C-alpha angles and dihedrals in degrees: 000000000000090000094059091044091054091045093052093047093047097046108023113025109135091004129113115250142169117231124200119200100171136279110018093336106117127142135190130196149102115295105245101166146344122200139140090015093302123118116207119206126184125205125167092344093307120115124215120194117204128188105239093221089062094058114108098172142351134188140171115280111263 
């Protein structure tokens, strides 16, 4: 998973993204951190922590 962590830091740190984890599991927020295989998003002062191995796709917020 180190490859995806590096990719997210390099391309999306401090940017707003959408993250799809399958089914109805989709999240949106600003990438605040990624460490120990956990992605942290922030939206409206609320933090969401997502296991990196659950991510199917992510893209910049439109």
